[in-house]
Backbone bond lengths (Angstrom), bond angles and torsions (degrees), N, CA, C in turn:
res aa  C-N    CA-C-N  psi(-1)  N-CA   C-N-CA  omega(-1)  CA-C   N-CA-C  phi
1 M - - - 1.462 - - 1.521 108.93 -
2 T 1.320 116.87 141.28 1.453 122.11 -164.91 1.518 112.48 -103.80
3 L 1.334 115.09 148.24 1.449 122.43 169.18 1.524 108.04 -95.91
4 I 1.326 117.81 130.35 1.456 122.56 175.42 1.524 107.94 -98.57
5 L 1.331 116.86 126.23 1.458 122.56 178.44 1.526 108.85 -109.54
6 T 1.319 116.24 130.59 1.459 120.90 178.18 1.514 109.33 -145.08
7 N 1.342 116.85 -178.03 1.468 121.17 178.65 1.523 109.42 -167.87
8 D 1.338 116.96 -172.33 1.468 119.67 171.54 1.528 111.66 -123.55
9 D 1.333 117.02 2.26 1.467 120.97 178.33 1.529 112.52 -90.90
10 G 1.329 117.15 -5.38 1.453 121.08 179.44 1.515 112.89 105.90
11 V 1.312 115.31 152.25 1.461 121.78 -173.56 1.520 112.97 -62.68
12 D 1.326 117.92 -24.51 1.462 121.17 -179.07 1.523 113.36 -98.06
13 A 1.319 118.49 7.00 1.455 121.78 -178.92 1.536 110.71 -69.41
14 P 1.330 118.07 146.60 1.472 120.17 -179.98 1.521 112.87 -63.80
15 G 1.336 117.50 -27.49 1.453 119.70 -177.76 1.509 114.29 -63.52
16 I 1.342 117.71 -37.36 1.467 118.99 -179.49 1.526 110.53 -73.89
17 R 1.330 116.80 -28.02 1.474 119.96 174.14 1.521 109.61 -69.93
18 S 1.327 116.49 -36.25 1.458 120.75 175.81 1.523 110.78 -64.94
19 L 1.341 116.85 -39.22 1.464 120.83 176.42 1.517 110.80 -64.45
20 L 1.324 116.78 -42.16 1.462 120.42 177.37 1.524 110.68 -61.85
21 Q 1.336 116.46 -39.17 1.461 120.82 176.61 1.523 110.82 -61.67
22 A 1.331 116.76 -41.92 1.461 120.63 178.63 1.523 111.35 -64.58
23 V 1.324 116.13 -45.22 1.461 121.35 -178.67 1.524 111.55 -64.82
24 S 1.325 117.13 -36.01 1.465 121.16 -176.63 1.527 112.49 -62.28
25 Q 1.333 117.03 -20.12 1.462 120.05 176.40 1.528 112.15 -75.07
26 L 1.343 115.94 -13.66 1.460 120.65 -173.07 1.517 113.13 -122.10
27 D 1.338 117.26 -34.87 1.459 121.45 -171.71 1.524 108.40 -159.42
28 N 1.323 117.03 127.37 1.468 120.61 -178.88 1.517 113.73 -92.59
29 N 1.321 116.98 2.46 1.458 120.55 -175.01 1.530 110.07 -98.52
30 A 1.344 115.85 69.34 1.459 121.29 -177.86 1.517 110.30 -122.59
31 V 1.341 115.63 143.44 1.465 122.13 177.12 1.522 108.18 -125.19
32 I 1.324 116.48 129.36 1.462 121.85 176.71 1.524 109.38 -87.07
33 V 1.322 116.38 124.41 1.470 123.02 174.39 1.527 105.45 -132.26
34 A 1.326 117.03 93.84 1.456 121.17 -168.87 1.525 111.70 -134.32
35 P 1.324 117.11 159.59 1.470 120.14 -178.55 1.526 112.72 -63.23
36 Q 1.318 116.13 145.81 1.458 120.97 175.57 1.522 111.35 -64.57
37 D 1.327 117.31 -32.03 1.458 122.10 -172.66 1.521 111.66 -122.88
38 H 1.327 114.91 166.32 1.456 122.23 176.13 1.532 109.46 -71.38
39 L 1.348 115.79 124.68 1.470 120.40 -176.51 1.522 111.36 -134.16
40 S 1.318 116.88 33.69 1.457 120.22 -179.15 1.518 111.09 -57.04
41 G 1.339 115.49 135.87 1.456 120.75 177.44 1.511 115.12 81.37
42 C 1.321 117.67 13.25 1.473 120.10 -177.54 1.515 112.55 -81.47
43 G 1.337 117.78 -7.31 1.455 120.64 179.51 1.521 112.47 61.80
44 H 1.336 116.62 -144.02 1.467 121.36 -175.85 1.532 111.25 -98.51
45 Q 1.310 115.29 34.49 1.471 120.23 177.59 1.527 110.54 -65.21
46 V 1.341 116.24 140.49 1.460 121.68 175.20 1.526 109.29 -129.27
47 T 1.326 115.70 158.72 1.463 122.33 -176.58 1.522 109.40 -106.01
48 T 1.335 116.41 118.64 1.468 119.97 -178.69 1.521 113.53 -131.23
49 T 1.331 117.99 -7.50 1.469 119.75 -174.00 1.519 113.28 -113.88
50 K 1.330 117.85 5.50 1.459 121.05 176.22 1.522 109.03 -149.09
51 P 1.334 118.29 158.76 1.461 120.34 179.87 1.527 111.85 -65.49
52 I 1.321 115.28 151.17 1.460 122.39 177.20 1.526 108.19 -111.33
53 H 1.312 116.61 119.33 1.464 120.86 179.91 1.524 109.98 -77.01
54 V 1.331 116.76 132.00 1.461 122.78 177.68 1.519 108.47 -120.15
55 Q 1.324 116.13 116.91 1.467 121.78 178.32 1.519 108.93 -108.70
56 Q 1.335 117.10 115.37 1.452 120.60 175.61 1.518 108.26 -85.79
57 R 1.310 116.88 108.88 1.464 121.54 -177.60 1.524 112.54 -82.99
58 S 1.323 115.60 -29.90 1.462 121.47 178.24 1.522 106.94 -162.04
59 A 1.314 116.55 -175.36 1.462 120.19 178.95 1.527 111.81 -66.60
60 V 1.351 116.86 -17.72 1.467 119.94 -175.24 1.532 112.15 -128.07
61 E 1.330 117.60 22.04 1.463 118.82 179.24 1.522 111.46 -150.95
62 Y 1.337 114.38 127.35 1.455 122.08 177.93 1.528 109.00 -127.25
63 A 1.331 116.47 135.60 1.463 122.72 172.72 1.526 107.37 -106.17
64 I 1.318 115.98 122.40 1.458 122.16 -172.39 1.530 109.72 -109.96
65 G 1.322 116.95 130.74 1.460 121.43 177.87 1.508 112.30 -82.62
66 G 1.311 116.09 53.07 1.455 121.77 -178.13 1.514 110.47 -153.87
67 T 1.316 116.13 -166.58 1.455 123.29 -175.98 1.538 110.90 -86.01
68 P 1.340 117.32 170.59 1.471 118.89 174.59 1.525 113.30 -57.22
69 A 1.335 117.12 -41.39 1.472 119.18 177.40 1.526 110.92 -63.70
70 D 1.350 117.26 -38.54 1.470 120.56 174.37 1.526 110.58 -58.30
71 C 1.331 115.95 -44.08 1.467 120.65 -178.41 1.518 111.35 -57.70
72 V 1.330 115.48 -44.44 1.469 119.48 -178.89 1.521 110.70 -68.66
73 R 1.329 117.79 -42.11 1.463 120.84 177.66 1.531 111.16 -58.07
74 I 1.319 115.74 -47.68 1.464 119.90 -177.76 1.521 110.53 -67.60
75 A 1.326 116.71 -41.70 1.464 120.14 179.91 1.526 111.17 -61.55
76 L 1.328 116.81 -46.48 1.465 120.33 -175.41 1.524 112.85 -73.34
77 N 1.331 117.40 -31.42 1.465 120.31 -176.00 1.526 114.29 -93.91
78 H 1.350 117.55 -19.41 1.459 118.58 -172.21 1.534 115.87 -137.09
79 L 1.329 118.60 -22.97 1.466 118.62 -170.43 1.523 114.30 -110.29
80 I 1.320 118.10 -37.46 1.461 122.06 -172.08 1.529 109.04 -117.50
81 A 1.308 116.36 119.42 1.465 120.37 -172.97 1.524 112.78 -75.83
82 A 1.328 117.93 -40.22 1.463 119.76 -174.06 1.519 110.83 -139.19
83 P 1.327 117.48 70.49 1.464 119.44 -178.71 1.523 111.63 -70.52
84 R 1.319 115.46 143.27 1.462 120.89 177.91 1.526 111.30 -96.68
85 W 1.340 116.51 -44.10 1.455 122.68 178.40 1.524 108.76 -142.34
86 V 1.328 115.65 154.82 1.458 122.20 164.83 1.525 107.09 -110.83
87 L 1.324 116.32 123.88 1.460 122.67 179.45 1.521 108.33 -115.50
88 S 1.322 116.93 131.28 1.455 121.00 -176.29 1.526 110.31 -124.60
89 G 1.341 116.61 131.38 1.464 120.72 179.94 1.522 110.71 135.10
90 I 1.285 117.61 -155.42 1.456 125.59 -10.72 1.516 107.36 -77.35
91 N 1.322 117.04 122.84 1.457 121.19 -175.54 1.518 111.25 -71.57
92 A 1.324 116.25 140.69 1.464 122.00 176.88 1.518 108.90 -83.71
93 G 1.310 117.08 84.28 1.451 123.60 -176.04 1.511 110.33 131.45
94 G 1.325 116.79 153.53 1.452 120.87 -177.17 1.512 113.05 -71.02
95 N 1.322 115.05 154.83 1.468 122.76 170.44 1.523 106.69 -132.89
96 L 1.324 114.69 77.71 1.453 122.99 -171.93 1.522 110.99 -110.93
97 G 1.322 116.15 147.06 1.454 119.70 173.82 1.510 113.12 53.36
98 S 1.343 116.00 -123.90 1.458 121.37 -175.89 1.521 113.47 -66.29
99 D 1.340 117.98 -11.31 1.471 120.79 176.57 1.523 112.38 -58.41
100 V 1.337 117.22 -25.30 1.466 119.08 -174.41 1.525 112.02 -63.95
101 Y 1.352 117.38 -19.46 1.459 120.36 178.80 1.521 111.71 -84.15
102 I 1.317 117.27 -15.97 1.457 123.77 -177.83 1.518 111.81 -100.94
103 S 1.304 115.86 -32.85 1.458 123.15 -166.74 1.527 114.12 -71.89
104 G 1.327 116.49 129.09 1.458 121.11 169.97 1.511 111.43 -72.03
105 T 1.332 116.86 -31.19 1.470 121.86 176.73 1.520 110.19 -58.00
106 V 1.315 115.88 -48.88 1.472 120.59 -179.50 1.522 111.19 -71.27
107 A 1.332 117.29 -36.28 1.468 120.42 -179.60 1.525 111.66 -58.41
108 A 1.329 116.81 -33.70 1.468 119.95 -179.08 1.524 111.32 -60.96
109 V 1.330 117.78 -43.29 1.470 119.08 -179.09 1.519 111.27 -81.39
110 R 1.333 117.30 -24.01 1.467 118.77 171.51 1.528 109.91 -64.34
111 E 1.328 116.33 -41.81 1.469 120.41 176.93 1.529 109.99 -61.13
112 A 1.332 117.33 -41.39 1.467 120.82 177.58 1.522 111.06 -60.82
113 A 1.334 116.70 -41.59 1.464 120.50 -179.89 1.519 111.46 -62.27
114 L 1.341 117.17 -34.69 1.462 120.33 176.31 1.522 111.41 -62.19
115 Y 1.336 115.59 -29.77 1.464 121.25 177.62 1.538 112.11 -89.46
116 R 1.324 116.42 7.43 1.471 122.36 -179.49 1.536 111.58 65.10
117 I 1.331 115.47 35.02 1.461 121.83 174.69 1.527 107.29 -113.68
118 P 1.340 118.73 129.79 1.462 119.89 -179.66 1.523 111.55 -67.55
119 G 1.326 115.99 147.84 1.456 119.92 -177.71 1.516 112.43 -145.93
120 I 1.331 114.33 153.96 1.459 122.20 177.78 1.518 108.27 -134.36
121 A 1.327 116.47 122.91 1.458 122.01 172.70 1.526 107.82 -99.52
122 I 1.326 116.96 130.95 1.467 121.17 -179.18 1.523 109.28 -124.48
123 S 1.322 115.62 129.14 1.459 121.69 -179.80 1.521 110.17 -129.27
124 Q 1.311 115.88 145.70 1.459 122.73 178.85 1.522 109.24 -105.91
125 Y 1.335 115.61 106.59 1.464 120.04 176.11 1.527 108.91 -60.42
126 R 1.323 115.53 135.08 1.466 120.88 -179.76 1.526 108.75 -114.70
127 Q 1.319 115.82 119.01 1.456 121.34 -175.83 1.520 110.30 -93.44
128 G 1.330 115.28 119.97 1.457 119.52 178.70 1.517 111.63 59.52
129 G 1.321 116.64 -140.81 1.457 121.38 -178.62 1.510 113.52 -98.58
130 R 1.338 117.24 12.51 1.468 119.94 -177.35 1.516 111.30 -70.53
131 A 1.320 115.76 143.05 1.465 121.33 177.98 1.526 109.96 -71.94
132 I 1.321 115.20 153.67 1.460 121.14 176.33 1.520 109.27 -88.65
133 D 1.319 116.89 131.68 1.460 122.31 172.26 1.531 106.73 -90.38
134 W 1.318 116.53 100.36 1.460 120.37 -172.84 1.522 112.76 -69.30
135 D 1.329 118.33 -23.86 1.464 119.95 174.50 1.530 110.67 -65.93
136 V 1.337 115.89 -40.21 1.464 119.89 176.91 1.532 109.52 -66.04
137 S 1.312 117.34 -42.00 1.466 120.77 177.61 1.525 110.69 -57.63
138 A 1.329 116.77 -42.02 1.465 120.89 179.45 1.523 110.97 -63.65
139 Q 1.331 116.86 -40.39 1.461 120.15 178.89 1.524 111.24 -62.89
140 L 1.328 116.10 -44.17 1.459 119.82 179.18 1.525 110.98 -66.41
141 A 1.333 116.48 -40.75 1.460 120.47 -179.82 1.529 111.12 -62.85
142 T 1.328 117.34 -37.54 1.465 120.09 177.68 1.521 110.89 -60.16
143 Q 1.335 117.12 -42.96 1.462 120.77 178.71 1.527 111.30 -62.78
144 V 1.319 116.13 -39.52 1.464 121.06 178.78 1.527 110.50 -65.13
145 L 1.326 116.37 -46.61 1.464 119.91 -177.86 1.527 111.16 -63.66
146 L 1.326 116.85 -39.38 1.462 120.11 176.62 1.527 110.98 -56.17
147 K 1.318 116.01 -41.83 1.460 120.29 -177.97 1.531 111.36 -73.34
148 L 1.326 117.12 -44.56 1.466 119.50 -173.84 1.522 112.68 -77.62
149 F 1.322 118.09 -33.35 1.468 119.58 178.03 1.529 111.43 -61.68
150 S 1.322 117.21 -26.79 1.466 120.47 -176.30 1.530 112.88 -93.18
151 R 1.316 117.55 -4.46 1.460 120.52 -179.21 1.525 111.43 -90.65
152 F 1.321 114.70 154.44 1.470 119.80 175.33 1.524 108.53 -65.92
153 W 1.334 116.15 132.90 1.455 120.92 177.04 1.520 109.64 -102.82
154 E 1.310 115.75 128.49 1.459 122.15 179.74 1.520 109.75 -95.72
155 P 1.335 119.17 117.56 1.465 120.54 178.54 1.527 111.39 -52.70
156 G 1.335 115.07 142.53 1.454 120.32 -177.62 1.516 113.41 88.21
157 T 1.326 116.55 8.67 1.457 121.37 177.97 1.522 109.68 -130.93
158 F 1.338 115.44 164.86 1.461 120.89 171.43 1.519 107.85 -150.74
159 W 1.329 115.52 165.75 1.462 121.89 -177.56 1.527 110.61 -103.00
160 N 1.324 115.32 136.37 1.461 121.53 173.35 1.520 108.49 -118.63
161 V 1.332 116.15 121.13 1.468 122.61 -172.27 1.522 109.46 -119.00
162 N 1.335 116.13 135.41 1.461 121.31 175.08 1.526 109.50 -127.26
163 L 1.337 114.41 124.00 1.462 121.67 -179.72 1.520 109.30 -91.84
164 P 1.331 118.59 137.49 1.465 120.49 177.83 1.522 111.01 -74.98
165 H 1.326 116.41 159.29 1.465 121.60 177.32 1.522 107.42 -90.62
166 L 1.317 115.86 100.96 1.457 121.31 -173.45 1.520 111.84 -89.12
167 A 1.323 115.61 152.73 1.456 121.11 171.33 1.523 108.85 -72.82
168 S 1.327 116.88 155.17 1.462 121.74 -179.21 1.532 110.24 -57.85
169 G 1.328 116.37 131.22 1.457 121.25 177.62 1.512 115.00 81.89
170 A 1.327 117.64 4.54 1.469 120.59 -179.65 1.524 110.30 -68.56
171 P 1.334 118.43 148.17 1.468 120.57 178.02 1.523 111.69 -69.10
172 I 1.329 115.64 163.85 1.462 120.44 176.14 1.521 108.50 -62.28
173 P 1.330 117.94 124.88 1.470 120.26 -176.80 1.517 112.25 -78.10
174 D 1.312 114.76 169.16 1.458 120.92 175.80 1.533 110.03 -67.72
175 I 1.327 114.87 148.90 1.460 122.12 172.87 1.520 107.63 -100.38
176 V 1.337 116.77 124.51 1.459 121.46 -175.41 1.523 109.89 -122.13
177 F 1.325 116.72 123.61 1.462 121.57 172.14 1.528 107.32 -85.14
178 C 1.315 116.69 123.76 1.458 120.12 -170.12 1.519 110.19 -148.48
179 P 1.333 117.36 163.12 1.472 120.18 177.76 1.522 110.75 -78.92
180 P 1.320 117.36 157.12 1.470 119.86 174.96 1.521 110.70 -74.19
181 C 1.314 115.70 145.48 1.456 121.04 176.38 1.531 109.70 -68.13
182 T 1.321 116.64 141.54 1.464 120.63 -179.65 1.524 112.35 -108.87
183 Q 1.338 117.59 13.02 1.459 121.37 178.74 1.534 110.35 -85.02
184 P 1.353 117.25 153.45 1.467 119.49 179.84 1.520 111.76 -76.03
185 L 1.320 115.08 161.26 1.457 120.44 170.54 1.526 109.07 -71.84
186 P 1.333 118.37 156.39 1.472 120.29 176.88 1.525 110.73 -55.05
187 G 1.317 116.02 136.40 1.460 120.41 -176.49 1.517 112.79 -113.81
188 N 1.335 116.08 40.30 1.464 120.94 -176.09 1.525 111.55 -90.67
189 Y 1.350 115.72 135.55 1.460 121.76 178.44 1.530 109.49 -132.90
190 R 1.312 115.13 146.72 1.470 121.66 170.22 1.517 107.77 -97.75
191 I 1.322 117.33 129.99 1.464 121.53 -174.30 1.525 109.82 -102.68
192 E 1.322 115.39 125.57 1.462 122.36 174.83 1.528 107.78 -129.21
193 G 1.326 115.40 101.42 1.458 118.68 -176.66 1.509 111.10 63.11
194 D 1.333 115.71 -124.21 1.462 120.91 179.18 1.523 113.07 -91.24
195 Y 1.339 117.90 9.74 1.458 121.53 -174.72 1.532 110.64 -113.80
196 F 1.318 114.07 135.95 1.462 121.61 176.13 1.535 107.78 -109.21
197 H 1.334 117.49 123.89 1.464 123.08 -179.86 1.533 108.58 -108.90
198 Y 1.324 116.40 122.44 1.465 120.02 -177.81 1.526 110.27 -67.58
199 V 1.332 117.13 128.93 1.462 122.10 -179.95 1.529 111.24 -131.31
200 G 1.333 117.35 17.03 1.464 120.51 179.14 1.519 111.39 -61.55
201 E 1.323 116.43 141.55 1.466 121.87 -179.41 1.523 109.60 -103.35
202 Y 1.328 115.47 116.50 1.466 122.46 -174.36 1.528 111.77 -56.11
203 A 1.328 116.47 -42.41 1.463 120.90 -175.81 1.524 112.75 -69.70
204 K 1.332 117.85 -14.61 1.461 121.45 -179.50 1.518 112.46 -101.11
205 R 1.329 116.99 15.49 1.455 120.36 -179.05 1.523 110.85 -66.68
206 Q 1.321 116.57 152.47 1.457 121.70 174.92 1.530 109.20 -68.57
207 R 1.323 116.34 156.51 1.469 119.26 -178.46 1.521 110.65 -149.51
208 N 1.322 116.08 142.12 1.460 121.56 172.08 1.522 108.92 -79.93
209 P 1.343 118.56 141.02 1.458 120.38 175.96 1.532 111.14 -57.65
210 G 1.321 115.99 132.06 1.468 120.97 178.12 1.505 115.13 80.03
211 S 1.336 117.87 0.35 1.464 121.12 -178.55 1.523 111.27 -82.19
212 D 1.338 115.25 173.89 1.471 119.65 -177.03 1.528 112.24 -60.91
213 V 1.336 117.77 -34.72 1.461 120.16 178.57 1.525 110.29 -62.04
214 E 1.333 116.60 -49.39 1.466 120.11 -178.72 1.527 111.10 -64.08
215 V 1.320 116.68 -41.45 1.472 120.46 -178.65 1.525 111.20 -62.72
216 C 1.326 116.80 -49.46 1.462 120.81 -177.41 1.521 110.98 -67.38
217 F 1.330 117.42 -43.99 1.467 120.71 -179.18 1.526 111.92 -64.45
218 S 1.341 116.75 -22.55 1.465 120.59 179.63 1.529 112.60 -88.47
219 G 1.346 116.79 3.83 1.463 120.08 174.09 1.507 115.49 96.48
220 R 1.331 118.13 14.74 1.455 121.51 178.08 1.530 110.39 -113.65
221 I 1.331 116.60 162.16 1.459 122.29 177.99 1.520 108.98 -82.07
222 A 1.325 117.59 121.47 1.466 122.61 -178.02 1.517 109.93 -100.64
223 I 1.336 116.27 126.25 1.460 122.35 176.30 1.517 108.62 -122.60
224 T 1.331 116.01 124.08 1.467 120.49 176.55 1.522 108.90 -121.03
225 K 1.328 114.48 143.40 1.461 120.62 172.94 1.512 107.71 -97.26
226 I 1.327 116.66 122.94 1.460 122.46 -178.61 1.536 108.74 -107.00
227 T 1.315 115.84 133.90 1.454 121.56 178.78 1.518 109.85 -103.87
228 L 1.330 116.76 136.54 1.462 120.88 178.03 1.520 110.27 -59.27
């Protein structure tokens, strides 16, 4: 039974290679079915009014000219006969709280849940302008997958995971199961004439105590169970 790997940063993004690295420690039966292009923030958009180009790059990799939700639809209906999980990520940036309504990364596993296939979305919170160490992300993702693969999966749900941005050489952080934050994203804009330019700062977002935002920002791995 196969693991489907997808994302919203594009098939050539370093995050999906990091996810493949994490998965390879546990299971070698993975197929990448990911968008040809960067589609961050596309949410649960699907393509129904134009053709979707499918490029088979190898026996285990497909580049899809559509959204993350398109990728999962095509994979489940035409490419993969018996998928076990859909894994999405590792996204370059957090997908915490209200982000789940915007994120293409999360939409991919939401689409899987509609098909009664378990899914895990994994995102790497990026603090300030610091670069992401994708090897560290892969190590953390492996620990998460070990824990979630062994847990009972409830149909109609999926997992949303956010990895903290650790300093070099930091120990493996605690994994915390927590509720999603229900606070809005910053709504700040700079006004120039008739144009509004978004200037909200992600790190200054409001947060509920004990929620995924607070957990991840405090340096721990945040795992939330989302119900359709």
